[in-house]
All heavy atoms as TSV, in Angstrom:
chain	resi	resn	atom	element	x	y	z
A	1	MET	N	N	0.826	-1.184	0.068
A	1	MET	CA	C	0.003	-0.045	-0.024
A	1	MET	C	C	0.891	1.247	0.016
A	1	MET	O	O	1.865	1.231	0.635
A	1	MET	CB	C	-0.882	0.049	1.204
A	1	MET	CG	C	-1.614	-1.227	1.602
A	1	MET	SD	S	-2.804	-1.667	0.243
A	1	MET	CE	C	-3.110	-3.339	0.769
A	2	HIS	N	N	0.448	2.281	-0.630
A	2	HIS	CA	C	1.151	3.528	-0.695
A	2	HIS	C	C	0.023	4.582	-0.736
A	2	HIS	O	O	-0.620	4.753	-1.746
A	2	HIS	CB	C	2.107	3.645	-1.783
A	2	HIS	CG	C	3.011	4.785	-1.547
A	2	HIS	ND1	N	3.928	5.241	-2.550
A	2	HIS	CD2	C	3.216	5.639	-0.564
A	2	HIS	CE1	C	4.616	6.180	-2.123
A	2	HIS	NE2	N	4.213	6.481	-0.961
A	3	VAL	N	N	-0.128	5.283	0.364
A	3	VAL	CA	C	-1.154	6.377	0.377
A	3	VAL	C	C	-0.440	7.664	0.381
A	3	VAL	O	O	0.401	7.921	1.172
A	3	VAL	CB	C	-2.009	6.274	1.664
A	3	VAL	CG1	C	-3.000	7.411	1.704
A	3	VAL	CG2	C	-2.711	4.877	1.680
A	4	LYS	N	N	-0.825	8.514	-0.576
A	4	LYS	CA	C	-0.304	9.933	-0.836
A	4	LYS	C	C	-1.514	10.742	-0.607
A	4	LYS	O	O	-2.718	10.348	-0.745
A	4	LYS	CB	C	0.350	10.148	-2.083
A	4	LYS	CG	C	1.506	9.115	-2.360
A	4	LYS	CD	C	2.023	9.446	-3.764
A	4	LYS	CE	C	3.009	8.394	-4.210
A	4	LYS	NZ	N	3.448	8.628	-5.602
A	5	PRO	N	N	-1.320	12.136	-0.481
A	5	PRO	CA	C	-2.448	13.005	-0.331
A	5	PRO	C	C	-3.384	12.991	-1.541
A	5	PRO	O	O	-4.596	13.251	-1.465
A	5	PRO	CB	C	-1.795	14.377	-0.198
A	5	PRO	CG	C	-0.451	14.127	0.338
A	5	PRO	CD	C	0.001	12.772	-0.283
A	6	ASP	N	N	-2.848	12.720	-2.760
A	6	ASP	CA	C	-3.715	12.702	-3.936
A	6	ASP	C	C	-3.852	11.340	-4.670
A	6	ASP	O	O	-4.444	11.321	-5.731
A	6	ASP	CB	C	-3.100	13.777	-4.935
A	6	ASP	CG	C	-1.696	13.411	-5.368
A	6	ASP	OD1	O	-1.077	12.545	-4.728
A	6	ASP	OD2	O	-1.318	13.952	-6.359
A	7	SER	N	N	-3.429	10.254	-4.095
A	7	SER	CA	C	-3.532	9.036	-4.663
A	7	SER	C	C	-3.278	7.843	-3.737
A	7	SER	O	O	-2.818	8.067	-2.619
A	7	SER	CB	C	-2.516	8.841	-5.789
A	7	SER	OG	O	-1.145	8.813	-5.403
A	8	CYS	N	N	-3.684	6.727	-4.120
A	8	CYS	CA	C	-3.500	5.521	-3.229
A	8	CYS	C	C	-3.234	4.366	-4.247
A	8	CYS	O	O	-3.873	4.160	-5.237
A	8	CYS	CB	C	-4.688	5.196	-2.538
A	8	CYS	SG	S	-4.687	3.680	-1.479
A	9	GLU	N	N	-2.063	3.549	-3.895
A	9	GLU	CA	C	-1.806	2.385	-4.681
A	9	GLU	C	C	-1.962	1.204	-3.753
A	9	GLU	O	O	-1.388	1.206	-2.657
A	9	GLU	CB	C	-0.401	2.339	-5.273
A	9	GLU	CG	C	-0.343	3.395	-6.564
A	9	GLU	CD	C	0.976	3.160	-7.280
A	9	GLU	OE1	O	1.093	2.126	-8.059
A	9	GLU	OE2	O	1.835	4.007	-7.039
A	10	VAL	N	N	-2.642	0.159	-4.193
A	10	VAL	CA	C	-2.833	-1.041	-3.475
A	10	VAL	C	C	-2.276	-2.301	-4.274
A	10	VAL	O	O	-2.538	-2.420	-5.455
A	10	VAL	CB	C	-4.317	-1.332	-3.161
A	10	VAL	CG1	C	-4.539	-2.557	-2.444
A	10	VAL	CG2	C	-4.958	-0.145	-2.433
A	11	TRP	N	N	-1.393	-3.149	-3.595
A	11	TRP	CA	C	-0.927	-4.306	-4.130
A	11	TRP	C	C	-1.526	-5.430	-3.303
A	11	TRP	O	O	-1.328	-5.597	-2.132
A	11	TRP	CB	C	0.503	-4.405	-4.152
A	11	TRP	CG	C	1.267	-3.509	-5.023
A	11	TRP	CD1	C	1.702	-3.777	-6.297
A	11	TRP	CD2	C	1.661	-2.180	-4.752
A	11	TRP	NE1	N	2.303	-2.691	-6.862
A	11	TRP	CE2	C	2.361	-1.640	-5.913
A	11	TRP	CE3	C	1.476	-1.273	-3.724
A	11	TRP	CZ2	C	2.774	-0.365	-6.016
A	11	TRP	CZ3	C	1.958	0.002	-3.759
A	11	TRP	CH2	C	2.592	0.450	-4.921
A	12	VAL	N	N	-2.350	-6.295	-4.071
A	12	VAL	CA	C	-3.102	-7.309	-3.340
A	12	VAL	C	C	-3.484	-8.498	-4.212
A	12	VAL	O	O	-3.655	-8.230	-5.459
A	12	VAL	CB	C	-4.352	-6.749	-2.680
A	12	VAL	CG1	C	-5.433	-6.350	-3.760
A	12	VAL	CG2	C	-5.055	-7.713	-1.686
A	13	GLY	N	N	-3.564	-9.693	-3.747
A	13	GLY	CA	C	-4.113	-10.776	-4.499
A	13	GLY	C	C	-5.580	-10.887	-4.162
A	13	GLY	O	O	-6.009	-11.221	-3.039
A	14	SER	N	N	-6.408	-10.610	-5.185
A	14	SER	CA	C	-7.841	-10.610	-4.911
A	14	SER	C	C	-8.692	-10.957	-6.085
A	14	SER	O	O	-8.123	-10.836	-7.265
A	14	SER	CB	C	-8.267	-9.112	-4.563
A	14	SER	OG	O	-9.644	-8.950	-4.366
A	15	GLN	N	N	-9.859	-11.388	-5.844
A	15	GLN	CA	C	-10.783	-11.775	-6.953
A	15	GLN	C	C	-11.785	-10.653	-7.095
A	15	GLN	O	O	-12.622	-10.694	-8.065
A	15	GLN	CB	C	-11.376	-13.114	-6.750
A	15	GLN	CG	C	-10.510	-14.288	-6.730
A	15	GLN	CD	C	-11.184	-15.532	-6.325
A	15	GLN	OE1	O	-12.018	-15.614	-5.447
A	15	GLN	NE2	N	-10.780	-16.650	-6.970
A	16	VAL	N	N	-11.786	-9.625	-6.251
A	16	VAL	CA	C	-12.858	-8.587	-6.316
A	16	VAL	C	C	-12.050	-7.306	-6.208
A	16	VAL	O	O	-12.151	-6.466	-5.207
A	16	VAL	CB	C	-13.804	-8.750	-5.157
A	16	VAL	CG1	C	-14.745	-9.867	-5.397
A	16	VAL	CG2	C	-13.087	-8.936	-3.877
A	17	LEU	N	N	-11.398	-6.875	-7.381
A	17	LEU	CA	C	-10.565	-5.620	-7.423
A	17	LEU	C	C	-11.501	-4.396	-7.146
A	17	LEU	O	O	-11.058	-3.467	-6.528
A	17	LEU	CB	C	-9.879	-5.580	-8.746
A	17	LEU	CG	C	-8.824	-6.697	-8.991
A	17	LEU	CD1	C	-8.189	-6.548	-10.276
A	17	LEU	CD2	C	-7.827	-6.746	-7.880
A	18	ALA	N	N	-12.674	-4.456	-7.727
A	18	ALA	CA	C	-13.556	-3.217	-7.498
A	18	ALA	C	C	-13.885	-3.065	-6.088
A	18	ALA	O	O	-13.921	-1.842	-5.629
A	18	ALA	CB	C	-14.894	-3.421	-8.329
A	19	ARG	N	N	-14.089	-4.112	-5.260
A	19	ARG	CA	C	-14.385	-3.950	-3.855
A	19	ARG	C	C	-13.149	-3.441	-3.146
A	19	ARG	O	O	-13.202	-2.561	-2.247
A	19	ARG	CB	C	-14.832	-5.305	-3.248
A	19	ARG	CG	C	-16.265	-5.600	-3.662
A	19	ARG	CD	C	-16.656	-6.981	-3.072
A	19	ARG	NE	N	-16.707	-6.880	-1.573
A	19	ARG	CZ	C	-16.713	-8.087	-0.922
A	19	ARG	NH1	N	-16.777	-9.220	-1.431
A	19	ARG	NH2	N	-16.648	-7.896	0.454
A	20	ALA	N	N	-11.900	-3.951	-3.468
A	20	ALA	CA	C	-10.637	-3.430	-2.887
A	20	ALA	C	C	-10.525	-1.918	-3.219
A	20	ALA	O	O	-10.095	-1.186	-2.346
A	20	ALA	CB	C	-9.442	-4.319	-3.378
A	21	GLN	N	N	-10.819	-1.553	-4.381
A	21	GLN	CA	C	-10.707	-0.119	-4.784
A	21	GLN	C	C	-11.690	0.706	-4.057
A	21	GLN	O	O	-11.344	1.690	-3.530
A	21	GLN	CB	C	-10.851	0.006	-6.309
A	21	GLN	CG	C	-10.747	1.458	-6.789
A	21	GLN	CD	C	-11.116	1.590	-8.226
A	21	GLN	OE1	O	-11.971	0.909	-8.697
A	21	GLN	NE2	N	-10.385	2.499	-8.939
A	22	ALA	N	N	-12.884	0.238	-3.922
A	22	ALA	CA	C	-14.000	0.935	-3.280
A	22	ALA	C	C	-13.572	1.160	-1.696
A	22	ALA	O	O	-13.811	2.279	-1.233
A	22	ALA	CB	C	-15.292	0.223	-3.395
A	23	VAL	N	N	-13.219	0.117	-1.070
A	23	VAL	CA	C	-12.861	0.212	0.314
A	23	VAL	C	C	-11.630	1.212	0.566
A	23	VAL	O	O	-11.625	1.969	1.518
A	23	VAL	CB	C	-12.705	-1.073	1.070
A	23	VAL	CG1	C	-11.401	-1.811	0.685
A	23	VAL	CG2	C	-12.808	-0.995	2.613
A	24	SER	N	N	-10.666	1.110	-0.365
A	24	SER	CA	C	-9.529	1.973	-0.191
A	24	SER	C	C	-9.857	3.417	-0.441
A	24	SER	O	O	-9.420	4.317	0.310
A	24	SER	CB	C	-8.431	1.586	-1.273
A	24	SER	OG	O	-8.093	0.277	-1.069
A	25	ALA	N	N	-10.749	3.591	-1.405
A	25	ALA	CA	C	-11.236	5.133	-1.587
A	25	ALA	C	C	-12.070	5.586	-0.362
A	25	ALA	O	O	-11.827	6.708	0.037
A	25	ALA	CB	C	-12.181	5.106	-2.824
A	26	LYS	N	N	-12.827	4.677	0.174
A	26	LYS	CA	C	-13.643	5.051	1.346
A	26	LYS	C	C	-12.664	5.491	2.534
A	26	LYS	O	O	-12.812	6.463	3.167
A	26	LYS	CB	C	-14.548	3.948	1.795
A	26	LYS	CG	C	-15.345	4.301	2.989
A	26	LYS	CD	C	-16.268	3.084	3.397
A	26	LYS	CE	C	-16.919	3.397	4.724
A	26	LYS	NZ	N	-17.738	2.205	5.093
A	27	VAL	N	N	-11.699	4.570	2.839
A	27	VAL	CA	C	-10.754	4.842	3.955
A	27	VAL	C	C	-9.895	6.101	3.710
A	27	VAL	O	O	-9.722	6.849	4.646
A	27	VAL	CB	C	-9.920	3.618	4.155
A	27	VAL	CG1	C	-8.768	3.887	5.157
A	27	VAL	CG2	C	-10.779	2.464	4.636
A	28	THR	N	N	-9.471	6.318	2.523
A	28	THR	CA	C	-8.675	7.463	2.250
A	28	THR	C	C	-9.367	8.808	1.938
A	28	THR	O	O	-8.819	9.818	2.046
A	28	THR	CB	C	-7.733	7.233	1.023
A	28	THR	OG1	O	-8.491	6.917	-0.120
A	28	THR	CG2	C	-6.766	6.031	1.276
A	29	GLY	N	N	-10.674	8.663	1.514
A	29	GLY	CA	C	-11.513	9.801	1.176
A	29	GLY	C	C	-11.154	10.258	-0.183
A	29	GLY	O	O	-11.611	11.366	-0.601
A	30	LEU	N	N	-10.523	9.439	-0.949
A	30	LEU	CA	C	-10.239	9.754	-2.320
A	30	LEU	C	C	-11.256	9.263	-3.269
A	30	LEU	O	O	-11.863	8.336	-3.045
A	30	LEU	CB	C	-8.859	9.132	-2.769
A	30	LEU	CG	C	-7.590	9.679	-2.027
A	30	LEU	CD1	C	-6.383	8.771	-2.358
A	30	LEU	CD2	C	-7.294	11.117	-2.541
A	31	PRO	N	N	-11.349	9.908	-4.436
A	31	PRO	CA	C	-12.282	9.383	-5.451
A	31	PRO	C	C	-11.722	8.084	-6.089
A	31	PRO	O	O	-10.554	7.847	-6.042
A	31	PRO	CB	C	-12.393	10.465	-6.547
A	31	PRO	CG	C	-11.177	11.361	-6.331
A	31	PRO	CD	C	-10.700	11.143	-4.864
A	32	LEU	N	N	-12.601	7.237	-6.510
A	32	LEU	CA	C	-12.208	5.943	-7.156
A	32	LEU	C	C	-11.114	6.028	-8.125
A	32	LEU	O	O	-10.157	5.213	-8.113
A	32	LEU	CB	C	-13.460	5.260	-7.747
A	32	LEU	CG	C	-14.416	4.582	-6.761
A	32	LEU	CD1	C	-15.663	4.009	-7.620
A	32	LEU	CD2	C	-13.752	3.505	-6.057
A	33	GLU	N	N	-11.189	7.033	-9.014
A	33	GLU	CA	C	-10.161	7.171	-10.010
A	33	GLU	C	C	-8.757	7.530	-9.603
A	33	GLU	O	O	-7.810	7.396	-10.267
A	33	GLU	CB	C	-10.618	8.169	-11.199
A	33	GLU	CG	C	-10.835	9.598	-10.669
A	33	GLU	CD	C	-12.210	9.901	-10.129
A	33	GLU	OE1	O	-13.023	8.988	-10.102
A	33	GLU	OE2	O	-12.470	11.069	-9.873
A	34	LYS	N	N	-8.721	7.853	-8.264
A	34	LYS	CA	C	-7.287	8.105	-7.656
A	34	LYS	C	C	-6.739	6.895	-6.970
A	34	LYS	O	O	-5.690	6.999	-6.454
A	34	LYS	CB	C	-7.507	9.287	-6.712
A	34	LYS	CG	C	-7.806	10.571	-7.446
A	34	LYS	CD	C	-6.656	11.125	-8.260
A	34	LYS	CE	C	-6.977	12.429	-8.742
A	34	LYS	NZ	N	-5.851	13.005	-9.600
A	35	VAL	N	N	-7.488	5.769	-7.042
A	35	VAL	CA	C	-7.078	4.565	-6.376
A	35	VAL	C	C	-6.742	3.496	-7.392
A	35	VAL	O	O	-7.543	3.136	-8.149
A	35	VAL	CB	C	-8.060	4.013	-5.359
A	35	VAL	CG1	C	-7.690	2.724	-4.730
A	35	VAL	CG2	C	-8.420	5.057	-4.295
A	36	THR	N	N	-5.475	3.067	-7.367
A	36	THR	CA	C	-5.028	2.077	-8.290
A	36	THR	C	C	-4.809	0.775	-7.609
A	36	THR	O	O	-4.110	0.751	-6.574
A	36	THR	CB	C	-3.709	2.475	-9.068
A	36	THR	OG1	O	-3.919	3.707	-9.744
A	36	THR	CG2	C	-3.278	1.414	-9.976
A	37	VAL	N	N	-5.429	-0.318	-8.092
A	37	VAL	CA	C	-5.165	-1.670	-7.407
A	37	VAL	C	C	-4.427	-2.508	-8.372
A	37	VAL	O	O	-4.797	-2.732	-9.509
A	37	VAL	CB	C	-6.528	-2.291	-7.141
A	37	VAL	CG1	C	-6.353	-3.622	-6.377
A	37	VAL	CG2	C	-7.358	-1.390	-6.190
A	38	HIS	N	N	-3.277	-3.067	-7.892
A	38	HIS	CA	C	-2.393	-4.012	-8.636
A	38	HIS	C	C	-2.732	-5.399	-8.100
A	38	HIS	O	O	-2.639	-5.649	-6.893
A	38	HIS	CB	C	-0.936	-3.617	-8.449
A	38	HIS	CG	C	-0.651	-2.283	-8.782
A	38	HIS	ND1	N	-0.353	-1.827	-10.122
A	38	HIS	CD2	C	-0.520	-1.187	-8.086
A	38	HIS	CE1	C	-0.089	-0.544	-10.087
A	38	HIS	NE2	N	-0.174	-0.081	-8.891
A	39	ASN	N	N	-3.135	-6.331	-9.001
A	39	ASN	CA	C	-3.429	-7.664	-8.555
A	39	ASN	C	C	-2.284	-8.611	-8.721
A	39	ASN	O	O	-1.640	-8.677	-9.736
A	39	ASN	CB	C	-4.700	-8.158	-9.391
A	39	ASN	CG	C	-5.352	-9.323	-8.725
A	39	ASN	OD1	O	-5.186	-9.678	-7.625
A	39	ASN	ND2	N	-6.031	-10.145	-9.557
A	40	HIS	N	N	-2.045	-9.410	-7.661
A	40	HIS	CA	C	-1.037	-10.422	-7.714
A	40	HIS	C	C	-1.793	-11.723	-8.236
A	40	HIS	O	O	-2.740	-12.155	-7.662
A	40	HIS	CB	C	-0.468	-10.748	-6.257
A	40	HIS	CG	C	0.248	-9.615	-5.672
A	40	HIS	ND1	N	1.387	-9.175	-6.165
A	40	HIS	CD2	C	-0.076	-8.927	-4.622
A	40	HIS	CE1	C	1.810	-8.176	-5.408
A	40	HIS	NE2	N	0.959	-8.032	-4.414
A	41	LEU	N	N	-1.296	-12.252	-9.272
A	41	LEU	CA	C	-1.904	-13.451	-9.853
A	41	LEU	C	C	-1.152	-14.664	-9.302
A	41	LEU	O	O	-0.357	-15.219	-10.023
A	41	LEU	CB	C	-1.910	-13.429	-11.331
A	41	LEU	CG	C	-2.588	-12.188	-11.958
A	41	LEU	CD1	C	-2.428	-12.117	-13.417
A	41	LEU	CD2	C	-4.108	-12.224	-11.593
A	42	ILE	N	N	-1.300	-15.031	-8.053
A	42	ILE	CA	C	-0.616	-16.019	-7.351
A	42	ILE	C	C	-1.511	-16.976	-6.659
A	42	ILE	O	O	-2.499	-16.459	-5.988
A	42	ILE	CB	C	0.481	-15.529	-6.453
A	42	ILE	CG1	C	-0.127	-14.627	-5.377
A	42	ILE	CG2	C	1.602	-14.838	-7.218
A	42	ILE	CD1	C	0.885	-14.224	-4.309
A	43	GLY	N	N	-1.237	-18.231	-6.609
A	43	GLY	CA	C	-1.914	-19.349	-5.738
A	43	GLY	C	C	-3.357	-19.166	-5.497
A	43	GLY	O	O	-4.026	-18.275	-5.915
A	44	GLY	N	N	-3.879	-20.102	-4.701
A	44	GLY	CA	C	-5.280	-20.140	-4.267
A	44	GLY	C	C	-5.460	-19.382	-3.003
A	44	GLY	O	O	-4.536	-19.112	-2.198
A	45	GLY	N	N	-6.734	-18.999	-2.683
A	45	GLY	CA	C	-6.907	-18.230	-1.469
A	45	GLY	C	C	-8.095	-18.843	-0.615
A	45	GLY	O	O	-8.363	-18.393	0.379
A	46	PHE	N	N	-8.610	-20.003	-1.087
A	46	PHE	CA	C	-9.643	-20.714	-0.420
A	46	PHE	C	C	-10.691	-19.791	0.198
A	46	PHE	O	O	-11.148	-19.907	1.258
A	46	PHE	CB	C	-9.033	-21.516	0.805
A	46	PHE	CG	C	-7.899	-22.453	0.266
A	46	PHE	CD1	C	-6.608	-22.124	0.514
A	46	PHE	CD2	C	-8.315	-23.631	-0.248
A	46	PHE	CE1	C	-5.614	-23.050	0.057
A	46	PHE	CE2	C	-7.351	-24.506	-0.702
A	46	PHE	CZ	C	-5.982	-24.194	-0.503
A	47	GLY	N	N	-11.183	-18.832	-0.645
A	47	GLY	CA	C	-12.235	-17.951	-0.351
A	47	GLY	C	C	-11.838	-16.590	0.203
A	47	GLY	O	O	-12.647	-15.685	0.218
A	48	ARG	N	N	-10.696	-16.525	0.740
A	48	ARG	CA	C	-10.236	-15.287	1.363
A	48	ARG	C	C	-9.928	-14.200	0.283
A	48	ARG	O	O	-9.855	-13.001	0.622
A	48	ARG	CB	C	-8.852	-15.449	2.178
A	48	ARG	CG	C	-9.063	-16.107	3.426
A	48	ARG	CD	C	-9.941	-15.326	4.442
A	48	ARG	NE	N	-9.256	-13.998	4.805
A	48	ARG	CZ	C	-9.970	-12.981	5.190
A	48	ARG	NH1	N	-11.400	-13.009	5.297
A	48	ARG	NH2	N	-9.424	-11.873	5.450
A	49	ARG	N	N	-9.835	-14.533	-0.926
A	49	ARG	CA	C	-9.590	-13.574	-1.969
A	49	ARG	C	C	-10.888	-12.833	-2.357
A	49	ARG	O	O	-10.940	-11.977	-3.195
A	49	ARG	CB	C	-8.868	-14.124	-3.115
A	49	ARG	CG	C	-7.420	-14.544	-2.926
A	49	ARG	CD	C	-6.863	-15.214	-4.126
A	49	ARG	NE	N	-5.521	-15.790	-3.744
A	49	ARG	CZ	C	-4.346	-15.157	-4.069
A	49	ARG	NH1	N	-4.380	-14.003	-4.624
A	49	ARG	NH2	N	-3.335	-15.766	-3.710
A	50	LEU	N	N	-11.991	-13.266	-1.767
A	50	LEU	CA	C	-13.226	-12.616	-2.013
A	50	LEU	C	C	-13.589	-11.492	-0.888
A	50	LEU	O	O	-14.548	-10.839	-0.945
A	50	LEU	CB	C	-14.436	-13.581	-1.991
A	50	LEU	CG	C	-14.356	-14.596	-3.127
A	50	LEU	CD1	C	-15.365	-15.653	-2.937
A	50	LEU	CD2	C	-14.461	-13.952	-4.459
A	51	GLU	N	N	-12.652	-11.475	0.157
A	51	GLU	CA	C	-12.886	-10.538	1.238
A	51	GLU	C	C	-11.882	-9.342	1.099
A	51	GLU	O	O	-10.778	-9.564	0.531
A	51	GLU	CB	C	-12.655	-11.186	2.640
A	51	GLU	CG	C	-13.550	-12.415	2.825
A	51	GLU	CD	C	-15.015	-12.019	2.861
A	51	GLU	OE1	O	-15.326	-10.993	3.275
A	51	GLU	OE2	O	-15.765	-12.953	2.473
A	52	VAL	N	N	-12.283	-8.198	1.576
A	52	VAL	CA	C	-11.366	-7.052	1.448
A	52	VAL	C	C	-11.034	-6.439	2.837
A	52	VAL	O	O	-10.535	-5.340	2.970
A	52	VAL	CB	C	-11.920	-5.913	0.511
A	52	VAL	CG1	C	-11.968	-6.442	-0.903
A	52	VAL	CG2	C	-13.328	-5.424	1.000
A	53	ASP	N	N	-11.404	-7.105	3.934
A	53	ASP	CA	C	-11.161	-6.590	5.257
A	53	ASP	C	C	-9.644	-6.331	5.451
A	53	ASP	O	O	-9.272	-5.247	6.065
A	53	ASP	CB	C	-11.663	-7.486	6.332
A	53	ASP	CG	C	-11.159	-8.954	6.184
A	53	ASP	OD1	O	-10.748	-9.384	5.142
A	53	ASP	OD2	O	-11.182	-9.734	7.206
A	54	MET	N	N	-8.781	-7.151	4.908
A	54	MET	CA	C	-7.350	-6.956	5.088
A	54	MET	C	C	-6.833	-5.785	4.333
A	54	MET	O	O	-5.891	-5.102	4.683
A	54	MET	CB	C	-6.595	-8.210	4.764
A	54	MET	CG	C	-6.526	-8.603	3.225
A	54	MET	SD	S	-8.109	-9.110	2.709
A	54	MET	CE	C	-7.756	-9.983	1.220
A	55	VAL	N	N	-7.540	-5.525	3.229
A	55	VAL	CA	C	-7.182	-4.252	2.457
A	55	VAL	C	C	-7.460	-3.017	3.210
A	55	VAL	O	O	-6.675	-2.068	3.315
A	55	VAL	CB	C	-7.959	-4.296	1.079
A	55	VAL	CG1	C	-7.739	-2.953	0.341
A	55	VAL	CG2	C	-7.517	-5.325	0.198
A	56	GLU	N	N	-8.630	-3.080	3.864
A	56	GLU	CA	C	-9.108	-1.808	4.778
A	56	GLU	C	C	-8.027	-1.673	5.846
A	56	GLU	O	O	-7.596	-0.513	6.010
A	56	GLU	CB	C	-10.457	-2.051	5.318
A	56	GLU	CG	C	-10.901	-0.867	6.165
A	56	GLU	CD	C	-12.266	-1.062	6.694
A	56	GLU	OE1	O	-13.026	-1.983	6.340
A	56	GLU	OE2	O	-12.605	-0.133	7.464
A	57	ILE	N	N	-7.627	-2.627	6.526
A	57	ILE	CA	C	-6.743	-2.527	7.665
A	57	ILE	C	C	-5.349	-2.006	7.062
A	57	ILE	O	O	-4.764	-1.127	7.668
A	57	ILE	CB	C	-6.541	-3.899	8.415
A	57	ILE	CG1	C	-7.831	-4.278	9.066
A	57	ILE	CG2	C	-5.371	-3.804	9.342
A	57	ILE	CD1	C	-7.902	-5.695	9.561
A	58	ALA	N	N	-4.835	-2.611	5.941
A	58	ALA	CA	C	-3.619	-2.240	5.402
A	58	ALA	C	C	-3.632	-0.795	5.019
A	58	ALA	O	O	-2.644	0.016	5.136
A	58	ALA	CB	C	-3.219	-3.162	4.295
A	59	VAL	N	N	-4.694	-0.310	4.429
A	59	VAL	CA	C	-4.759	1.090	3.938
A	59	VAL	C	C	-4.800	1.954	5.151
A	59	VAL	O	O	-4.151	3.049	5.152
A	59	VAL	CB	C	-5.975	1.403	2.963
A	59	VAL	CG1	C	-6.154	2.782	2.731
A	59	VAL	CG2	C	-5.770	0.518	1.751
A	60	ARG	N	N	-5.403	1.615	6.198
A	60	ARG	CA	C	-5.460	2.455	7.421
A	60	ARG	C	C	-4.094	2.591	7.996
A	60	ARG	O	O	-3.767	3.643	8.390
A	60	ARG	CB	C	-6.429	1.868	8.475
A	60	ARG	CG	C	-7.915	2.025	8.107
A	60	ARG	CD	C	-8.750	1.544	9.280
A	60	ARG	NE	N	-10.225	1.498	8.857
A	60	ARG	CZ	C	-10.911	2.554	8.835
A	60	ARG	NH1	N	-10.503	3.780	9.171
A	60	ARG	NH2	N	-12.294	2.529	8.425
A	61	VAL	N	N	-3.332	1.561	7.952
A	61	VAL	CA	C	-1.899	1.635	8.448
A	61	VAL	C	C	-1.142	2.470	7.511
A	61	VAL	O	O	-0.277	3.319	7.987
A	61	VAL	CB	C	-1.337	0.149	8.602
A	61	VAL	CG1	C	0.128	0.195	8.919
A	61	VAL	CG2	C	-2.035	-0.630	9.757
A	62	ALA	N	N	-1.272	2.228	6.265
A	62	ALA	CA	C	-0.413	3.040	5.198
A	62	ALA	C	C	-0.647	4.463	5.283
A	62	ALA	O	O	0.245	5.188	4.871
A	62	ALA	CB	C	-0.746	2.412	3.854
A	63	LYS	N	N	-1.776	4.939	5.750
A	63	LYS	CA	C	-2.100	6.327	5.953
A	63	LYS	C	C	-1.110	7.014	6.889
A	63	LYS	O	O	-0.846	8.112	6.900
A	63	LYS	CB	C	-3.440	6.626	6.334
A	63	LYS	CG	C	-4.530	6.375	5.290
A	63	LYS	CD	C	-5.916	6.518	5.859
A	63	LYS	CE	C	-6.183	7.849	6.377
A	63	LYS	NZ	N	-7.609	7.991	6.897
A	64	HIS	N	N	-0.503	6.177	7.756
A	64	HIS	CA	C	0.356	6.668	8.804
A	64	HIS	C	C	1.824	6.447	8.571
A	64	HIS	O	O	2.742	6.679	9.442
A	64	HIS	CB	C	0.035	6.071	10.172
A	64	HIS	CG	C	-1.415	6.408	10.558
A	64	HIS	ND1	N	-1.819	7.625	11.050
A	64	HIS	CD2	C	-2.496	5.634	10.520
A	64	HIS	CE1	C	-3.089	7.572	11.395
A	64	HIS	NE2	N	-3.487	6.321	11.004
A	65	VAL	N	N	2.153	5.881	7.371
A	65	VAL	CA	C	3.571	5.546	6.991
A	65	VAL	C	C	3.898	6.511	5.806
A	65	VAL	O	O	3.144	6.623	4.845
A	65	VAL	CB	C	3.628	4.054	6.578
A	65	VAL	CG1	C	5.057	3.809	6.154
A	65	VAL	CG2	C	3.206	3.218	7.743
A	66	ASP	N	N	5.128	7.066	5.864
A	66	ASP	CA	C	5.655	7.895	4.828
A	66	ASP	C	C	6.352	6.962	3.800
A	66	ASP	O	O	7.601	6.818	3.817
A	66	ASP	CB	C	6.433	8.959	5.389
A	66	ASP	CG	C	6.923	9.908	4.272
A	66	ASP	OD1	O	6.153	10.153	3.276
A	66	ASP	OD2	O	7.906	10.563	4.468
A	67	GLY	N	N	5.636	6.342	2.869
A	67	GLY	CA	C	6.249	5.499	1.853
A	67	GLY	C	C	5.451	4.198	1.701
A	67	GLY	O	O	4.413	4.042	2.337
A	68	PRO	N	N	5.727	3.440	0.702
A	68	PRO	CA	C	4.936	2.207	0.399
A	68	PRO	C	C	5.135	1.167	1.448
A	68	PRO	O	O	6.083	1.183	2.171
A	68	PRO	CB	C	5.529	1.814	-0.945
A	68	PRO	CG	C	6.708	2.516	-1.205
A	68	PRO	CD	C	6.833	3.644	-0.275
């Protein structure tokens, strides 16, 4: 994750990129078009790749870190 005042980048393995983008925009207060989600195409997730709770937590932490 990398949160800047005018953008947010998210790196995650997910099957629901739109949900990851939406929750990131909500947490940062940025419009959807300012949030970029990069998907990792790796391994199975046994259903966890349908959830975005970990994205929300990571973006909340990233807001307090100066860098990715």
